[in-house]
N, C-alpha and C positions, 0 to 999 in steps of 0.2 A: 761730611764733617771736613772743617775747612780747619786747617793749620795755619798759625802765623809764625814765620821765620823770623829769626832773629837779626836785628840788622848787621850790615857786614860790615865791621870796622875799619877793614883793611881797603876795601873801596872807596869808603868815607873818608879814609885818613889820606888815600892818595889823592881824592879831589880837594881835600882841604890844603895839601901840600902845595897843589897847583894854582891855589887862591891865593895863598899868603905870598908865594914867588911871584904873582902878575905884577907888572909894572904900573898899573894905574890901582886908583881907591875904588872904582866903580867897575862891577863886573857884572856881565849878563851869563847866567847859567843856562845854557840851550840842551835840550835833550836830558834824555834819562826822567825819573820818576821823583819828584820833587818830595811827596809824602816819604818815600822810603830814604831820601837824601835826608830831610831833617830828621828822622828816626836815627840814622846813622851818625850824624852831627852830635844830637842828644848822647849817644853812648858816647861817643867820643869826649865830649863837655863834661859828662860826669866821671870817667873814667880818667882823663887828665886834667881837668879842672879848668881847662880853657874858657876864654869867656867869649861864647857864642850865644847871639842873641836872634829871635825869630819875631818880625811885626807882622801882623795880620790886620784887616781894619776893623774887625769885629772885638778883638782882643787886644790890642795895642802890642807893644813889644815887652816881651820876657825873655829871660834867662833860660836856656836849654838846660843847664844844669841844675837848675833849682825850680821846678814848676810853679813854686807861689811867688818867685822874685819876679814883680812885673814892675815898669817903669810908669809912675803915674801919669795921666793925661798924655797918653800917646796913642791914642785910638787914630786920632787923624796924621794923617801921614807927614805934614808940615811939622807938627810938633816933634813926632820921631825924628825927622831928619835933621831938626834943631840941636835934639839930644845927642846925635850921633856926632855934628860937627862939632858939639863943644867939648866931646869925651876928651881927655886926656890920657888915654891908655889903651893897650891893645884890644881889640875886639873885631869880630866879624859879624856882621849884621845880616841876616838874611831877611828881606824884603820878599813877602808872597801877596797875590791877590790885589794888585794895584787898583785902586778908584782910577777909571779913565772918563774923560780927559784929564790929564794933570795939570794943575793950575801953573800960571807962568812961573810964579813964588817956589813952586816944589821943583819945577823943573830947574830953576836957577840953582836951587839946593843940591839937586843931584850932581850937576856940574860942578859945584865946588867942591862936593865930596870925591868928585873924579881925579882931581888933583892928588896926586898921593902925597901924604904930609912927611914931612922931615922928622926925624926924632921916634916916631912910634908907629906902628902897622896897626890901620884900620881900612877895614876892608868891606864896601858895601855889595851885596851880592844879589842881583836881582834873580827871583826864581819865577818862572812861568811868566814872564813879561810878553805883553802883545806885540805884534811885529811893527805898529804902529809906534808903541814907547820907544822900543828901541831903535826905530828910524831917526825918531825925535832927538834923541840923544846923540846921534851921529857918530863921529869918531872919539868921542871922549871915554865910551865904555868900552872894557876888554871883554870880548867875547871868549867863554869857555865852553867845552863840549861837556857836559856832565854825564853821560851815557858810560855807563860802567865799558870799561876795555872787554872786547871776547876774549874768552879763556884760550890760549895756545895749545894745543896738541902736541907732544914731543912727537917729532918724526925721525926717524932713523936714516941717516943720509950718510953713506960712505963708512959705515961701521960706527957712527957716533950719533948720538941723541941731540938734535938741535930743538930749539924751540921756535 
């Protein structure tokens, strides 16, 4: 019998904080399990009301807070990127399972989104990005480690417990 574990909101919120604190608008999340991360972000969005979206080529872009809330005509990556670019409010946009190779127009849109906008926080996060895609973006994308931190066991040293 297989048991499903509930998503760990603490690990997800720590990664979300690092995403929001990043200097650029385009991030590449390396390592970690993207399916688990999406479920952690879904739990955070439902609990806190944060605007977190997930784009996949087969379903388009949807709000993680409300499963039925979808952005119309967003199955194509270019349409989804233009929607993100025109957004004037806070949002974290997770992009998963990229169609490769990227068109020149899609690559240019990603580069434009990499520039941090003044006034509102908008972060585009690439999940499971192919190494060729990351290399094509060069230095415009900020790389973050998405793997959960290893739990540190307390140690007794000189009569005090240390982490």
